[in-house]
C-alpha positions as CSV (number, residue, x, y, z in Angstrom):
1,M,132.3,15.3,112.2
2,S,130.4,17.2,109.5
3,A,129.1,20.8,109.6
4,P,125.4,21.2,110.6
5,I,123.0,21.6,107.9
6,T,122.1,25.1,109.0
7,S,125.4,26.3,108.0
8,Y,124.5,25.7,104.5
9,L,121.0,27.5,104.7
10,F,120.6,31.1,104.4
11,Q,124.1,32.1,103.2
12,E,123.0,35.6,102.1
13,D,124.3,38.6,104.2
14,L,121.7,40.1,106.4
15,Y,121.5,43.9,106.6
16,N,120.0,46.1,109.4
17,F,118.8,49.2,107.9
18,T,118.5,52.2,110.1
19,T,116.3,55.3,109.6
20,P,118.5,58.4,110.2
21,V,115.5,60.7,110.8
22,I,111.9,59.9,111.8
23,V,109.2,62.7,111.8
24,V,106.2,62.0,114.0
25,L,103.0,63.9,113.2
26,S,99.9,64.1,115.3
27,K,97.5,63.6,112.3
28,T,98.0,62.0,108.9
29,W,100.1,63.7,106.1
30,E,97.1,64.1,103.8
31,S,95.2,66.1,106.6
32,Y,97.9,69.0,106.5
33,S,97.5,71.7,104.1
34,N,100.0,72.4,101.3
35,E,101.4,75.3,103.3
36,E,102.0,73.0,106.3
37,Q,103.6,70.2,104.0
38,L,105.8,72.8,102.6
39,L,106.8,74.2,106.1
40,L,107.9,70.7,107.1
41,N,109.7,70.5,103.9
42,K,111.6,73.8,104.7
43,I,112.4,72.6,108.2
44,L,114.1,69.5,107.0
45,T,115.9,71.4,104.1
46,S,117.2,73.9,106.6
47,V,119.0,70.9,108.5
48,K,120.1,69.3,105.0
49,V,117.6,66.4,105.2
50,D,115.5,65.5,102.1
51,V,111.7,65.0,103.0
52,N,111.9,61.9,100.8
53,A,114.7,60.4,103.0
54,V,112.6,60.4,106.4
55,R,110.1,58.1,107.7
56,I,106.9,60.0,108.5
57,I,104.7,58.4,111.2
58,A,101.2,59.8,112.2
59,Q,100.4,59.1,115.8
60,P,98.6,61.5,118.3
61,V,100.3,59.7,121.4
62,L,103.5,58.2,120.9
63,D,105.6,55.7,123.1
64,L,109.2,56.5,122.1
65,A,110.3,52.9,123.0
66,A,108.2,51.7,120.0
67,L,110.4,53.7,117.6
68,Q,113.5,51.5,118.5
69,I,112.5,49.0,116.0
70,Y,113.5,51.6,113.4
71,S,116.8,52.3,114.9
72,P,116.5,56.1,114.4
73,G,119.3,58.6,115.1
74,K,117.1,61.5,115.4
75,V,113.2,62.0,115.9
76,L,111.3,65.1,115.3
77,I,108.0,65.2,116.8
78,F,105.2,67.7,115.7
79,G,102.1,68.0,117.9
80,S,102.1,64.4,119.3
81,A,102.0,63.7,123.1
82,T,104.7,61.4,124.5
83,T,104.6,58.9,127.2
84,E,108.0,60.2,128.5
85,D,108.4,63.8,129.7
86,I,110.1,65.6,126.7
87,G,110.3,69.3,126.8
88,L,109.2,71.4,123.9
89,Y,111.9,72.6,121.4
90,Q,114.9,71.1,123.3
91,S,117.1,68.4,122.1
92,A,117.0,65.6,124.5
93,S,118.1,62.0,124.5
94,A,115.7,59.2,125.0
95,Q,115.6,55.6,124.1
96,G,119.0,55.7,122.6
97,F,118.2,58.4,120.0
98,I,117.9,62.2,120.0
99,V,114.5,63.8,120.1
100,I,112.9,67.4,119.6
101,R,109.3,67.8,120.4
102,A,107.4,70.8,119.0
103,D,103.9,72.1,118.5
104,D,101.8,70.9,115.5
105,L,102.9,72.2,112.1
106,S,99.6,74.3,112.1
107,L,100.6,75.9,115.5
108,L,104.1,77.0,114.7
109,D,104.4,80.9,114.7
110,D,107.6,82.8,114.3
111,P,108.7,82.7,117.9
112,K,108.1,78.9,118.0
113,K,109.9,78.5,114.6
114,K,113.0,80.2,116.1
115,N,113.0,78.1,119.2
116,L,112.7,74.9,117.0
117,W,115.5,76.3,115.0
118,I,117.7,76.6,118.0
119,G,117.0,73.1,119.1
120,L,117.5,71.8,115.4
121,R,120.9,73.4,115.0
122,Q,122.0,71.6,118.3
123,M,120.4,68.4,117.2
124,F,122.2,68.3,113.8
125,G,125.3,70.0,114.9
126,L,124.9,73.2,112.5
């Protein structure tokens, strides 16, 4: 009995790429000021993540289950509402990944930045 023809098709290896970090913003990247974009860059740099290595998604209301397609390890949410109850500035596990939800970049003052830093240190093990 010979092997089925399908065993000769698509002999290439298939890869499943994951996205280690996803950043969810409540509005488009271009609508943020240079200072706010720089703030996000500083936040990511503080946890040793390059802004060019993250996937940025703009969505005012987010269903966390929809992010599973990207297989993220960590998700940072700035200003977007979520369909699941995720507390602000606390590292939480949801849908198989770790999430931190914070206020929008334009609303982050010094006390909120400190709370965010505490959550990020826990999330990234720093």
